[in-house]
C-alpha positions in Angstrom: -0.6 -11.9 -5.6 2.6 -12.2 -3.5 2.2 -8.5 -2.5 -1.4 -9.2 -1.4 -0.3 -12.1 0.8 2.8 -10.3 2.1 0.9 -7.1 2.9 -1.9 -8.9 4.6 0.6 -10.8 6.7 2.5 -7.6 7.7 -0.7 -5.6 8.6 -2.1 -8.6 10.4 1.1 -8.8 12.5 0.9 -5.1 13.2 -2.7 -5.4 14.3 -1.8 -8.2 16.7 1.2 -6.3 18.1 -0.9 -3.1 18.6 -3.6 -5.2 20.4 -0.9 -6.8 22.7 0.4 -3.2 23.3 -3.1 -2.0 24.3 -1.8 -1.1 27.8 1.3 0.7 26.4 1.4 4.3 25.3 -0.2 5.6 22.1 3.3 6.8 21.1 4.5 3.2 21.0 1.4 1.9 19.1 1.9 4.7 16.5 5.4 3.5 16.0 4.2 0.0 15.4 1.9 1.3 12.6 4.8 3.3 11.2 6.9 0.2 11.1 4.1 -1.7 9.4 3.8 0.9 6.6 7.6 1.0 6.2 7.7 -2.8 5.9 4.9 -2.6 3.2 7.1 -0.2 1.2 10.0 -2.7 1.4 7.9 -5.5 -0.1 6.1 -3.3 -2.7 5.7 -4.9 -6.1 4.1 -3.3 -9.2 0.3 -3.7 -9.1 -1.4 -4.9 -11.1 1.2 -7.5 -12.1 3.0 -7.1 -15.4 2.0 -9.3 -18.3 2.9 -12.9 -18.8 5.0 -14.2 -21.7 3.0 -15.6 -24.6 4.5 -18.4 -26.6 2.8 -19.4 -29.9 3.4 -22.8 -31.6 1.7 -24.7 -34.3 0.8 -28.4 -34.4 0.1 -30.4 -37.5 2.2 -28.3 -39.9 5.6 -30.1 -39.5 8.2 -27.9 -37.8 6.5 -25.7 -35.3 7.5 -22.1 -35.0 7.8 -20.5 -31.5 7.7 -16.9 -30.7 7.3 -14.6 -27.7 4.9 -11.8 -27.1 3.1 -10.1 -24.4 -0.4 -11.1 -23.4 -2.7 -8.2 -24.0 -5.5 -9.4 -21.7 -4.1 -7.9 -18.4 -3.4 -4.4 -19.7 -6.8 -3.2 -18.5 -5.8 -4.0 -15.0 -2.9 -1.6 -15.2 -5.3 1.2 -16.3 -7.7 0.4 -13.5 -4.9 0.5 -10.9 -3.4 3.7 -12.4 -6.8 5.4 -12.5 -7.4 4.6 -8.8 -4.0 5.7 -7.8 -4.2 8.9 -9.8 -7.6 9.8 -8.3 -6.3 9.5 -4.8 -3.1 11.4 -5.5 -5.1 14.1 -7.2 -7.4 14.4 -4.1 -4.4 14.7 -1.8 -2.7 17.2 -4.1 -5.8 19.4 -4.1 -5.7 19.3 -0.3 -2.0 20.3 -0.4 -2.7 23.2 -2.7 -5.5 24.4 -0.5 -3.2 24.2 2.5 -0.5 26.1 0.8 -3.0 28.9 -0.1 -4.2 29.0 3.5 -0.7 29.4 4.7 0.2 32.2 2.2 -3.0 34.1 3.1 -2.4 33.7 6.9 -1.0 36.4 9.1 2.2 35.7 10.9 1.9 35.6 14.7 5.3 34.4 15.9 8.1 32.2 14.5 6.3 29.3 12.6 2.8 30.2 13.8 0.3 31.9 11.5 -3.3 33.0 11.9 -5.9 32.2 9.2 -9.4 33.6 8.8 -10.4 30.6 6.8 -8.9 27.8 9.0 -11.5 25.7 10.8 -9.2 24.3 13.5 -5.5 24.4 14.5 -3.4 22.4 12.2 0.2 21.8 11.1 2.1 20.7 8.0 5.5 20.7 6.5 8.8 18.8 6.6 11.8 21.2 6.7 10.0 24.2 8.0 6.7 23.0 9.6 4.0 25.6 10.1 1.2 25.9 12.6 -2.0 27.5 11.5 -4.5 28.8 14.0 -8.0 29.9 13.2 -8.7 33.6 13.8 -11.0 32.7 16.7 -8.0 31.3 18.6 -6.8 34.9 19.3 -9.9 35.3 21.5 -9.3 32.0 23.4 -8.0 32.1 27.0 -4.2 31.9 27.2 -4.4 28.4 28.6 -6.5 27.1 25.8 -4.3 28.6 23.2 -1.2 27.1 24.9 -2.9 23.7 24.8 -3.6 24.0 21.1 -0.1 25.0 20.4 1.3 22.2 22.5 -0.8 19.7 20.6 0.5 20.9 17.2 4.1 21.1 18.4 3.8 17.5 19.6 2.9 16.6 16.0 5.9 18.4 14.7 8.3 16.8 17.3 6.9 13.4 16.4 7.2 14.1 12.6 3.6 13.1 12.2 3.0 15.1 9.0 5.8 13.3 6.9 4.6 10.0 8.2 1.0 10.7 7.3 2.1 11.9 3.9 3.8 8.5 3.5 0.6 6.8 4.6 -1.3 8.8 1.9 1.1 7.6 -0.7 0.8 4.0 0.5 -3.0 4.1 0.3 -2.8 5.6 -3.2 -0.4 2.9 -4.4 -2.4 0.1 -2.7 -5.9 1.5 -2.9 -7.2 -2.0 -3.7 -6.1 -3.4 -0.4 -8.4 -2.6 2.6 -5.8 -3.5 5.2 -3.4 -0.8 3.9 -6.3 1.7 4.5 -6.7 0.2 8.0 -3.0 0.7 8.7 -3.1 4.4 7.6 -6.2 5.0 9.7 -4.7 3.4 12.8 -1.6 5.5 12.3 -3.6 8.7 12.2 -5.6 7.7 15.3 -2.7 6.7 17.4 -0.8 9.9 16.4 -3.6 12.1 17.6 -3.8 10.1 20.9 0.0 10.5 21.3 -0.2 14.3 20.7 -3.1 14.5 23.3 -0.9 12.6 25.8 1.9 15.1 25.2 -0.5 17.9 26.2 -1.7 16.1 29.3 1.9 15.2 30.4 2.5 18.9 30.9 -0.2 19.1 33.5 -3.3 20.2 31.6 -6.6 19.3 33.1 -8.1 16.4 31.2 -11.7 17.5 31.5 -10.9 21.1 30.3 -8.9 19.7 27.4 -11.7 17.4 26.3 -14.2 20.2 26.5 -11.9 22.4 24.4 -11.7 19.8 21.7 -15.5 19.5 21.6 -15.8 23.3 21.4 -13.3 23.5 18.6 -15.2 20.8 16.7 -18.5 22.6 17.1 -17.0 25.9 16.0 -15.5 24.3 12.9 -18.8 22.8 11.9 -20.7 26.0 12.6 -18.2 28.3 10.8 -17.6 25.8 8.0 -13.9 26.7 7.8 -11.3 24.8 5.9 -9.5 21.7 7.1 -7.6 20.4 4.1 -7.0 16.7 3.9 -3.2 17.2 3.7 -3.0 18.9 7.1 -2.6 17.3 10.5 -5.5 18.9 12.2 -6.2 19.2 15.9 -9.8 18.0 15.4 -11.4 15.7 12.9 -14.8 14.1 13.5 -13.6 10.5 12.6 -11.3 10.3 15.7 -12.9 12.7 18.1 -15.0 10.3 20.1 -12.1 7.9 20.7 -9.8 10.7 21.7 -12.3 12.1 24.3 -12.6 8.7 25.8 -8.8 8.3 26.0 -8.3 11.8 27.4 -10.8 11.2 30.2 -9.5 7.6 30.9 -7.6 7.4 34.3 -4.5 5.3 34.7 -3.8 5.4 31.0 -0.1 5.2 30.0 0.7 8.6 28.5 4.5 8.2 28.3 6.8 8.4 25.3 8.2 5.1 23.9 11.8 4.7 25.2 14.8 3.9 23.1 14.6 0.2 24.0 10.9 0.0 23.0 11.6 1.8 19.7 14.5 -0.6 18.9 12.2 -3.5 19.8 9.6 -2.3 17.3 12.3 -2.0 14.6 13.6 -5.5 15.4 10.1 -7.0 15.4 9.4 -5.5 12.0 12.7 -6.9 10.6 11.7 -10.4 12.0 8.3 -10.1 10.4 10.0 -9.4 7.0 12.0 -12.6 7.1 9.1 -14.9 5.9 8.0 -12.2 3.5 11.5 -12.3 2.0 11.2 -16.1 1.6 7.9 -15.6 -0.2 9.5 -12.9 -2.4 12.4 -15.3 -3.3 9.8 -17.9 -4.4 7.5 -15.6 -6.3 6.6 -15.9 -10.0 7.9 -13.0 -12.1 6.3 -11.5 -15.2 7.4 -9.6 -18.2 7.8 -5.9 -17.7 9.6 -6.1 -14.3 12.8 -4.0 -14.4 15.9 -6.2 -15.0 13.8 -9.3 -16.1 14.8 -11.3 -19.2 12.1 -13.6 -20.4 12.7 -17.4 -20.9 13.5 -18.7 -24.3 12.3 -22.0 -25.8 15.3 -24.3 -26.2 13.7 -27.6 -27.3 10.2 -28.9 -27.7 8.1 -31.8 -28.5 5.4 -31.1 -31.1 1.8 -31.6 -29.9 0.1 -34.4 -31.9 -3.4 -34.6 -33.3 -5.7 -37.3 -31.9 -7.3 -39.6 -34.4 -10.8 -38.4 -33.4 -9.9 -34.7 -33.8 -8.3 -35.4 -37.2 -11.3 -37.3 -38.3 -13.6 -34.5 -37.1 -11.3 -31.9 -38.8 -11.0 -29.9 -35.7 -8.7 -26.9 -35.9 -8.1 -24.0 -33.6 -6.1 -22.9 -30.6 -5.6 -24.4 -27.1 -4.3 -21.8 -24.6 -2.3 -23.0 -21.6 -1.0 -21.1 -18.6 2.2 -22.2 -16.9 5.3 -21.2 -15.0 8.8 -21.7 -16.3 10.9 -22.5 -13.3 14.5 -21.7 -12.5 15.6 -24.9 -14.3 13.8 -24.1 -17.5 11.0 -26.6 -16.9 7.3 -26.1 -17.2 5.2 -26.2 -14.0 1.6 -25.7 -13.1 0.5 -26.3 -16.7 -3.3 -25.6 -16.9 -5.7 -25.2 -19.8 -6.8 -21.6 -20.0 -8.8 -21.8 -23.1 -10.0 -25.2 -24.3 -10.3 -26.4 -28.0 -11.0 -30.1 -27.6 -10.4 -32.3 -24.6 -8.2 -34.7 -26.5 -6.2 -31.9 -28.2 -5.9 -30.1 -24.8 -4.4 -33.2 -23.2 -1.9 -33.6 -26.1 -0.9 -29.9 -25.7 -0.4 -30.3 -22.0 1.6 -33.5 -22.5 3.9 -31.9 -25.1 4.5 -28.7 -23.1 5.5 -30.6 -20.0 8.4 -32.1 -22.0 9.7 -28.7 -23.3 12.9 -27.2 -22.1 13.6 -23.5 -21.8 16.5 -21.2 -21.1 15.1 -19.9 -17.8 14.2 -16.3 -17.4 16.6 -14.2 -15.3 16.3 -11.2 -13.0 19.5 -9.2 -12.8 21.3 -12.3 -14.1 19.8 -14.8 -11.6 17.4 -17.5 -12.9 13.8 -17.0 -11.6 10.3 -18.3 -12.1 8.4 -16.6 -14.9 4.7 -16.8 -15.8 4.0 -17.8 -19.4 1.0 -18.5 -21.7 1.3 -21.0 -24.5 -0.9 -20.8 -27.6 -0.9 -24.2 -29.3 -2.4 -23.7 -32.8 -3.8 -27.0 -34.2 -4.0 -26.9 -38.1 -4.6 -29.8 -40.5 -2.3 -30.1 -43.5 
């Protein structure tokens, strides 16, 4: 839950910052979204959360025995999360395999530029040795159009857009359940394309001719049904084309690159945004399964007592309570998770609030740990 709150706060802050920077360059806004995704990685917690501690005690049998175990009820959440993450990672991996095959089959043109008969649009990918793939039709383009396409893809390489979009893909796979993470990844792709377009126009290309070229490339890609793997940073994708055309034709738009001061301001703002998230992290409730976590141990207890009414009615069974063992080893937020009898439930809550624990620790430091108490009421 802390990750959901923290990530919502971070993406919300990025959205506000990007809105305030509407008059700034796309390069600056893309860096805002990069900082937001990096901040999300810093506050990442395992999801779904690991399991709570289960403590079982018996009432009505003299000395009560206490033990610790994991709660099996939340394990299905882990499988749901893992299945969603695996599906998205597999989808991206398939795109990467397709992209690698396209590259191997492509003909070298010059340096890091290759020509592919199967490519639908100019695209680029790679970290250490990035490659630009041109569709075979690009060989017939006028020299000016081919130069614009190459400048667009080189702008992506200079900005390191492919590694950042890879990072965004990993973030959405890990946080597929959170719509705002998807929003951040989409905004990053959108602003990255706008920034690459601005790089083309800064070199003096005619805006109308460039916009017309993008439309022609999109039409040709749809007509020829060539490949545009998901893992590539492509020159044209339908999802962002309309917004890009409008931005290219917009007069008076800031098309500059973010300066050093602006970049440092984005990093500083991201660090300041993380301060309250760090406070939230310090106050969060931990669960069994987190690396370095030692669960709390029951040190002393008061046995729950039977009510006269429950004894007369010969009620037996289990009351299940959820709670948090705080840093001092005391029970907080004690709530009935599964009721047996109102009177016995109240006796169980009263007893548990008087228990003392050796607090759970994370890397040797006392922390709050979620727990579930099973109070078993049995008559002698």
